[in-house]
C-alpha positions as CSV (number, residue, x, y, z in Angstrom):
1,M,2.4,-3.5,31.3
2,D,0.3,-3.7,28.2
3,Y,1.9,-4.0,24.7
4,K,1.1,-3.7,21.1
5,I,3.4,-5.1,18.4
6,F,3.5,-4.4,14.7
7,W,5.0,-7.0,12.4
8,C,8.5,-8.4,12.7
9,R,10.0,-11.2,14.7
10,V,13.0,-9.1,15.6
11,N,10.5,-6.8,17.3
12,K,9.0,-9.8,19.2
13,Y,12.5,-10.7,20.5
14,Y,13.2,-7.2,21.8
15,L,9.7,-6.7,23.1
16,N,10.1,-9.7,25.3
17,K,13.5,-8.5,26.5
18,R,12.1,-5.0,27.2
19,L,9.2,-6.4,29.3
20,N,11.6,-8.4,31.3
21,Y,13.7,-5.3,31.8
22,F,10.7,-3.3,33.1
23,S,9.7,-6.2,35.4
24,K,13.2,-6.2,37.0
25,T,13.7,-2.4,37.3
26,P,10.4,-1.0,38.5
27,F,12.3,1.4,40.7
28,L,13.4,3.2,37.6
29,W,10.1,3.3,35.8
30,G,7.4,3.5,38.5
31,N,4.1,1.7,38.1
32,C,4.1,0.1,34.7
33,N,0.5,-1.2,35.1
34,D,-0.8,2.0,33.6
35,S,1.7,2.1,30.7
36,L,1.6,0.8,27.1
37,I,4.6,-0.1,25.0
38,I,4.2,0.0,21.2
39,A,6.7,-1.9,19.0
40,T,6.6,0.2,15.8
41,C,7.3,-0.7,12.2
42,V,8.0,1.3,9.1
43,V,8.0,-1.3,6.3
44,T,5.2,0.6,4.5
45,D,3.4,3.9,4.8
46,R,0.4,1.8,5.9
47,T,2.2,0.3,8.9
48,K,3.5,3.8,9.9
49,S,0.0,5.1,9.8
50,K,-1.1,2.2,12.0
51,F,1.4,2.8,14.8
52,I,0.6,6.5,14.7
53,K,-3.2,5.9,14.9
54,E,-2.7,3.3,17.7
55,T,-0.7,5.8,19.7
56,I,-3.3,8.6,19.3
57,N,-6.2,6.2,20.1
58,Q,-4.6,5.0,23.3
59,I,-3.1,8.2,24.5
60,N,-5.9,8.9,27.0
61,N,-6.0,5.3,28.3
62,Y,-2.5,5.3,29.8
63,N,-0.2,7.4,31.9
64,K,2.7,6.7,29.7
65,I,3.1,5.3,26.2
66,Y,6.6,3.9,25.3
67,L,7.5,3.9,21.6
68,T,10.5,1.9,20.3
69,W,11.8,0.0,17.3
70,C,12.2,1.2,13.7
71,A,10.0,4.3,13.8
72,V,12.1,5.6,16.7
73,F,15.5,4.8,15.2
74,D,17.9,6.7,13.0
75,N,20.9,4.5,12.0
76,W,20.2,2.2,15.0
77,K,20.2,5.0,17.5
78,K,17.3,6.5,19.2
79,M,16.1,9.7,17.6
80,T,16.2,12.9,19.6
81,D,12.7,14.1,20.6
82,E,13.1,17.1,18.2
83,K,13.8,14.9,15.2
84,F,11.1,12.3,16.1
85,Y,8.3,14.9,16.3
86,K,9.6,16.6,13.2
87,T,9.3,13.3,11.4
88,Y,5.9,12.4,12.9
89,P,4.3,15.8,13.7
90,E,0.9,14.0,14.3
91,L,2.3,12.9,17.7
92,S,3.9,16.2,18.8
93,E,0.9,17.4,20.8
94,F,1.1,14.2,23.0
95,K,4.9,14.4,23.7
96,E,4.4,14.8,27.5
97,K,3.0,11.3,27.7
98,I,5.3,9.6,25.1
99,V,8.7,8.1,26.0
100,L,11.1,7.1,23.2
101,L,13.2,4.0,24.0
102,Q,16.3,2.3,22.5
103,E,16.1,-1.3,21.3
104,E,18.5,-2.8,23.8
105,P,17.3,-2.2,27.3
106,E,20.7,-2.7,28.7
107,K,22.0,0.2,26.6
108,E,19.3,2.6,27.7
109,D,21.1,5.9,27.8
110,T,18.7,7.7,30.1
111,K,18.7,5.1,32.9
112,K,21.5,3.2,34.7
113,I,21.5,0.2,36.9
114,E,24.5,-1.6,38.5
115,N,23.8,-5.0,37.1
116,N,22.5,-4.3,33.6
117,K,23.0,-7.9,32.4
118,F,20.1,-10.0,33.5
119,K,18.6,-13.4,32.7
120,E,15.2,-13.4,31.2
121,N,12.8,-15.7,33.1
122,I,9.5,-15.0,31.4
123,N,8.5,-15.4,27.8
124,I,5.3,-13.9,26.3
125,Y,5.5,-16.2,23.3
126,T,5.4,-20.0,23.1
127,K,8.4,-20.0,20.9
128,K,11.7,-18.2,21.8
129,F,12.9,-15.7,19.2
130,I,16.7,-15.6,19.0
131,V,18.2,-12.6,17.2
132,I,21.6,-13.5,15.8
133,Q,22.1,-10.4,13.6
134,N,20.8,-6.8,13.1
135,G,21.0,-4.2,10.4
136,C,21.8,-4.6,6.7
137,D,24.1,-3.1,4.0
138,N,22.1,-4.1,0.9
139,Y,20.4,-0.7,0.2
140,C,17.5,-2.3,-1.6
141,S,15.6,0.5,-3.3
142,F,12.3,-0.3,-1.6
143,C,13.6,-0.6,1.9
144,L,13.5,2.0,4.7
145,T,14.7,-0.4,7.4
146,I,18.3,-0.1,6.5
147,H,18.2,3.6,7.1
148,K,16.6,2.9,10.5
149,R,18.8,0.1,11.7
150,G,22.1,0.9,10.0
151,K,24.8,-1.5,8.9
152,S,24.9,-5.2,9.7
153,Q,25.9,-6.1,13.2
154,N,26.4,-9.6,14.7
155,I,25.4,-10.9,18.1
156,D,28.3,-12.8,19.7
157,A,27.9,-16.6,19.3
158,K,28.6,-17.2,23.0
159,E,25.7,-15.0,24.0
160,I,23.4,-16.8,21.5
161,I,24.3,-20.2,22.8
162,A,24.0,-19.1,26.4
163,E,20.5,-17.7,25.7
164,I,19.3,-20.9,24.1
165,N,20.6,-23.0,26.9
166,D,19.0,-20.8,29.5
167,F,15.8,-21.2,27.6
168,V,16.1,-25.0,27.4
169,E,16.8,-25.3,31.1
170,T,13.4,-23.7,31.9
171,W,11.8,-26.5,29.8
172,W,11.0,-24.6,26.7
173,K,11.0,-26.5,23.4
174,E,11.2,-24.3,20.3
175,I,13.3,-21.4,19.0
176,V,13.0,-19.2,16.0
177,I,16.4,-17.9,14.7
178,T,15.8,-14.4,13.3
179,G,17.5,-11.1,12.4
180,V,17.1,-8.3,9.9
181,N,19.3,-10.1,7.3
182,L,20.1,-13.2,9.4
183,A,21.8,-15.4,6.9
184,S,24.4,-12.7,6.2
185,R,25.9,-13.4,9.6
186,W,29.6,-12.3,9.8
187,C,29.8,-10.8,6.3
188,T,31.9,-7.6,6.5
189,N,29.2,-6.2,4.2
190,T,26.0,-7.9,3.3
191,R,26.7,-7.4,-0.4
192,L,29.5,-10.0,0.0
193,P,27.5,-13.2,0.6
194,Q,30.5,-15.4,0.1
195,E,31.8,-14.2,3.5
196,N,28.9,-15.4,5.6
197,K,29.2,-17.8,8.5
198,F,25.6,-18.6,9.0
199,A,26.0,-22.3,8.6
200,E,28.8,-22.4,11.2
201,L,26.4,-20.9,13.8
202,L,23.7,-23.4,13.0
203,Q,26.2,-26.2,13.5
204,K,27.3,-24.7,16.8
205,I,23.6,-24.6,18.0
206,L,23.3,-28.3,17.1
207,D,26.5,-29.2,18.9
208,E,26.3,-27.0,22.0
209,T,22.5,-26.9,22.8
210,K,19.8,-29.4,23.3
211,I,16.9,-27.4,21.9
212,E,14.5,-29.8,20.3
213,R,12.8,-27.7,17.6
214,I,14.6,-25.0,15.5
215,R,12.8,-22.8,13.1
216,I,14.6,-20.3,10.8
217,S,13.1,-17.0,9.9
218,S,13.2,-15.3,6.5
219,L,16.4,-16.1,4.5
220,G,18.2,-14.2,1.8
221,P,18.9,-16.8,-1.0
222,E,22.3,-15.5,-1.9
223,F,23.8,-16.6,1.5
224,L,22.7,-20.2,1.4
225,N,25.8,-22.3,0.6
226,E,26.4,-26.0,0.4
227,Q,27.4,-26.2,4.1
228,F,23.9,-24.7,4.9
229,F,22.1,-27.3,2.9
230,E,24.1,-30.1,4.5
231,I,23.4,-28.9,8.1
232,I,19.7,-28.5,7.7
233,K,19.2,-32.1,6.8
234,N,19.2,-32.5,10.6
235,Q,15.6,-32.9,11.7
236,R,15.9,-30.6,14.7
237,F,15.5,-28.0,12.0
238,L,11.8,-28.0,11.3
239,P,10.8,-28.6,7.6
240,H,9.7,-25.1,6.9
241,F,11.8,-22.5,5.1
242,H,10.9,-18.9,4.3
243,I,12.8,-17.2,1.5
244,S,13.0,-13.5,0.8
245,I,12.3,-13.7,-3.0
246,Q,10.5,-10.4,-3.8
247,S,10.3,-11.2,-7.6
248,F,11.2,-13.9,-10.1
249,S,11.9,-11.2,-12.8
250,D,15.6,-10.4,-13.3
251,K,14.7,-6.9,-14.5
252,V,12.7,-6.1,-11.4
253,L,15.3,-7.7,-9.0
254,K,17.9,-5.4,-10.6
255,L,15.6,-2.3,-10.1
256,M,15.1,-3.4,-6.5
257,N,19.0,-3.6,-6.1
258,R,18.7,-7.2,-4.9
259,N,21.9,-9.3,-4.8
260,Y,20.7,-12.4,-6.8
261,N,18.8,-13.4,-9.9
262,K,16.1,-15.9,-10.9
263,D,18.6,-18.7,-11.6
264,L,19.9,-18.5,-8.1
265,L,16.3,-18.5,-6.7
266,D,15.5,-21.6,-8.7
267,D,18.7,-23.4,-7.5
268,V,18.1,-22.6,-3.8
269,I,14.4,-23.6,-3.8
270,N,15.1,-26.8,-5.7
271,K,17.8,-27.7,-3.1
272,L,15.4,-27.0,-0.2
273,K,12.7,-29.1,-1.7
274,N,15.0,-32.0,-2.4
275,L,16.8,-32.2,1.0
276,D,17.7,-35.7,2.0
277,R,15.4,-35.9,5.0
278,P,12.7,-38.5,6.0
279,D,10.1,-35.7,6.0
280,K,11.1,-34.4,2.5
281,E,7.6,-34.6,1.2
282,Q,6.4,-32.4,4.0
283,I,8.9,-29.6,3.4
284,S,7.1,-26.2,3.3
285,I,8.4,-23.2,1.3
286,W,7.1,-19.8,2.0
287,A,8.1,-16.6,0.3
288,D,8.0,-12.8,0.6
289,I,6.9,-11.2,-2.7
290,I,6.7,-7.5,-3.5
291,V,4.0,-6.8,-6.0
292,W,3.5,-4.0,-8.4
293,F,7.0,-2.6,-8.1
294,P,7.6,0.3,-10.6
295,W,8.4,-0.8,-14.1
296,E,6.9,-4.3,-13.5
297,T,5.3,-5.2,-16.8
298,E,2.7,-7.9,-17.3
299,Q,5.6,-10.2,-18.5
300,D,7.6,-9.4,-15.3
301,F,4.5,-10.2,-13.1
302,Q,3.9,-13.4,-15.1
303,E,7.5,-14.5,-14.4
304,T,6.8,-14.2,-10.7
305,I,3.5,-16.1,-11.0
306,D,5.3,-18.8,-13.0
307,G,8.0,-19.1,-10.3
308,I,5.4,-19.5,-7.6
309,I,3.7,-22.2,-9.5
310,R,6.9,-23.9,-10.6
311,H,8.1,-24.3,-7.1
312,K,4.7,-24.8,-5.5
313,I,5.4,-22.0,-2.9
314,N,2.6,-22.8,-0.4
315,K,2.4,-19.5,1.3
316,V,3.0,-16.1,-0.3
317,H,3.5,-13.1,1.9
318,A,2.6,-10.5,-0.7
319,F,3.7,-7.0,0.2
320,P,2.3,-4.2,-2.0
321,F,5.1,-1.8,-3.0
322,S,5.1,1.3,-0.8
323,A,6.5,4.4,-2.3
324,H,6.7,6.0,1.2
325,T,5.2,9.3,0.1
326,K,4.7,10.3,3.8
327,W,7.3,10.8,6.5
328,E,10.6,9.2,5.5
329,S,11.1,8.0,1.9
330,V,12.9,5.3,-0.2
331,P,14.8,5.6,-3.5
332,A,12.2,3.6,-5.5
333,R,9.7,6.4,-4.9
334,T,11.4,8.4,-7.6
335,L,11.2,5.6,-10.3
336,Q,9.0,6.3,-13.2
337,N,6.2,4.0,-14.4
338,Q,4.5,3.5,-11.0
339,I,1.8,0.9,-11.3
340,S,-1.8,2.2,-11.6
341,P,-4.5,1.3,-9.0
342,E,-6.5,-0.7,-11.6
343,T,-3.4,-2.8,-12.5
344,K,-2.7,-3.4,-8.8
345,K,-6.1,-4.7,-8.1
346,K,-6.0,-7.0,-11.1
347,R,-2.6,-8.5,-10.2
348,E,-3.5,-8.8,-6.5
349,K,-6.5,-10.8,-7.3
350,K,-4.6,-13.2,-9.6
351,L,-1.8,-13.6,-7.2
352,K,-4.2,-14.5,-4.3
353,E,-6.2,-17.0,-6.4
354,I,-3.0,-18.8,-7.5
355,S,-1.3,-18.8,-4.1
356,D,-4.5,-19.9,-2.3
357,K,-4.9,-22.8,-4.7
358,I,-1.3,-24.0,-4.1
359,R,-1.8,-23.6,-0.3
360,D,-5.0,-25.7,-0.4
361,D,-3.2,-28.4,-2.4
362,F,-0.3,-28.5,0.0
363,I,-2.7,-28.9,3.0
364,K,-4.6,-31.7,1.3
365,K,-1.2,-33.4,0.5
366,N,-0.6,-33.5,4.3
367,T,-3.6,-35.6,5.1
368,G,-2.5,-38.9,6.4
369,T,0.8,-37.5,7.6
370,K,1.9,-37.4,11.3
371,H,3.2,-34.3,13.1
372,Q,4.3,-33.2,16.5
373,V,2.9,-29.8,17.2
374,L,3.5,-27.3,20.0
375,I,0.4,-26.0,21.6
376,E,0.5,-22.2,21.4
377,E,-2.7,-20.4,22.3
378,K,-6.4,-20.6,23.2
379,K,-9.1,-18.5,21.6
380,N,-12.8,-18.9,22.1
381,W,-12.4,-22.3,23.8
382,V,-10.3,-23.6,20.9
383,W,-6.6,-24.4,21.1
384,R,-4.4,-23.4,18.2
385,W,-1.1,-24.6,17.0
386,W,1.0,-25.1,13.9
387,T,2.4,-28.3,12.5
388,W,6.2,-28.4,12.0
389,N,5.7,-27.4,8.4
390,Y,3.3,-24.5,9.3
391,I,-0.2,-25.7,8.8
392,Q,-2.6,-24.3,11.4
393,V,-4.5,-26.8,13.5
394,E,-7.3,-26.2,15.9
395,L,-8.9,-28.6,18.4
396,K,-11.2,-28.4,21.3
397,G,-10.2,-30.1,24.5
398,E,-8.2,-29.8,27.7
399,Y,-4.6,-29.0,26.8
400,K,-1.9,-26.8,28.2
401,K,0.2,-24.2,26.5
402,W,3.7,-25.6,25.6
403,Q,2.5,-29.2,25.4
404,I,3.8,-31.3,22.6
405,V,0.9,-33.1,20.9
406,G,0.9,-35.7,18.1
407,V,-1.7,-35.2,15.3
408,E,-2.4,-36.8,12.0
409,G,-4.2,-35.5,9.0
410,N,-7.1,-37.9,8.5
411,P,-7.9,-38.4,4.8
412,S,-11.2,-40.1,5.5
413,L,-12.7,-36.8,6.8
414,G,-11.8,-34.7,3.7
415,G,-12.1,-31.0,3.4
416,S,-9.6,-28.2,4.0
417,C,-7.3,-28.7,7.0
418,S,-6.0,-25.2,7.2
419,S,-8.2,-24.3,10.2
420,V,-10.3,-27.0,11.7
421,V,-12.0,-27.7,15.0
422,G,-12.0,-31.4,15.5
423,G,-12.0,-31.7,11.7
424,C,-9.5,-33.5,9.5
425,W,-6.7,-33.6,12.0
426,R,-7.1,-36.2,14.7
427,L,-5.2,-36.4,18.0
428,L,-2.6,-39.2,18.3
429,E,-1.0,-38.6,21.6
430,I,-0.2,-36.0,24.2
431,K,3.2,-35.5,25.6
432,P,2.8,-33.9,29.1
433,P,5.1,-30.9,29.5
434,P,7.9,-31.4,32.0
435,S,7.8,-29.6,35.3
436,P,9.6,-26.3,35.4
437,S,13.1,-26.7,36.9
């Protein structure tokens, strides 16, 4: 079965699960070789347009097109066909070839099998994405996802540990812990960050699994307590942290209905950058930033720029505010003082120039440092991988996917190391992958 995915890591987890489900239940679905599954996203009007366009472009190339994830959901339940095509009328003429799916394949309400709990034994990604939580109660004024996925729900810890251990037993090396608002785990409501038990789960993963490399996906800063900062000193957690910041302006954060302020952001990022770890100097901080939110003045925008510079955030995921003027909408659409196109272009250019400069400085700083990298993919005869603090490395040579390779930034070669072919990263060693059990 072919697939197309838009955006998020939660989608990647459930896509892999869905493909395993199709492979184990062909008697329910027929020949999947002439089918396409599209993992949709609704984070902006632009992404909604993309999944609609992709569906229309591919409709004549496949017998069936399966649509799932956020565009198909309403409060975490699959929409009825009537509501879906009323929401996305552009697709209504193709409804005979489109099948809407729920997120969890075991909960498929149109198909039943006797043993609906199955062990996944294929993985389409080099890393294993582990969803620990779904949904959110924050009601941020820019967010449509909460209306699609509903209130926060937690995955049982026993299931999480068992899934990681199954993964380790088949000689895999790296997981990515993810979720819609993952650090809010076990809050009765995600507006009550003091209730979270995220750190307890991280400790359980350390104690009850042997996974070598642990990455953590985007984190809400308000959930990161002292127990969390103590646990992530363990070097099984890779030195890369992605924070859902959105803005450094208290005024804008309040308009967004975020659950923290600039002072908390400063405190959290300072603690991450000063963790008592041997690789402290290599710690990488990434951030999500929403730009040109309504009422964002030049002063507000400058506060965000100042925060990025102050903390040397070395990768900015800048999301332009989407008013969601088509299809479903969000509360911030009704706010006055929407930003003009001219101002958007000006601020976008400035943000990119500053964030690119910080990124280049961070990469240069990593010359002369040693890393163990996991080989991920091969494109155009070049192998690509990421260092443990998320610098992309490319080398020609004979490698295998899932190998662990030692590399070192070579200061004598100079130049940018963000994407090199035999350039300023040199090979130190190759750890052969163990044979599958």
